N, C-alpha and C positions, 0 to 999 in steps of 0.2 A: 261976742254971743249973740247969738241971731234971737228975735223975739217975733211969736205968732200969735195970732188973735185965732181961737177957734170960736167959729159961729153956729148955731143952728144945734146945738147939742139938745137931744130933749132932755126934758124933764127927769124922768126917769134914770136916765144916765149921769146927770149930773149930779143926783142924790147920790147914787153908787159910789162915784168918783168922793165925794163930799166925804160918805162914813167911810170908804178904804184910808181917806187922808188922815181922817180921825182914827182909824184903828192904829195905823202908823204914824200918828202922833207929828203930821207935816203938814204943811198947808196942802190947798188942792193945787195949785202952781206947782211945787216940788212933787206932788204926787204923779201929776199929769207926766212931769218931766223923766219920771224914774218908769214909770209904763212904755215911755217912747224908748227909753234907752235899754231898758231890757227887752223889748220886742226887736231893737234893731241891733243887738251885740249877741242874741242868740243866733247860735248856728244854724242855718237854714236847714229845715227838718230833722227830724229826730234817728237814732238809729233803730235798729230794732230791738237793741239789747234793753233802752230806753221804753218803748212800748211794752216791750213783755213784760218788764217793771212796773208799768204802769198797770199792765194787767193783772197782773200778780198781786200788787197792790188792791185794785180794786174785789179781787175773789176772795181777798184775805178779810173785807171789811163786809162778806154775807156769809164767811165761816159759820157750819153750822148750824145756817137757817135751812128749812124747807124751800126747795127749789121750785116754781113751777115751771113747764114746759111751755115755753113762745106757741106751739101749736095748741095747747088747750087754751092760751088764755084767746088767741085767735079765734077759734072756736066759740068761745063763751061770749066774746065782742059782736062775733056774727049773729049769734043767737038771740043778742037783745036788739038788735035792729028791728 
């Protein structure tokens, strides 16, 4: 098994890693190993079905809420300048 040293990690990333490790009840090293393992064992790219499911999940989060068209938001933003 290999050892690695991770240098120059931003403080905010280190804190996020610490919080993620605590949430999963792991050490920071174990959490980092899991992140690397997960990133490197996932198949490259996601299938169209995965993206469609993700889009459906996101739409479901805002179901029943009034949606403002993006062009309206852009007009408002430009008017504020």
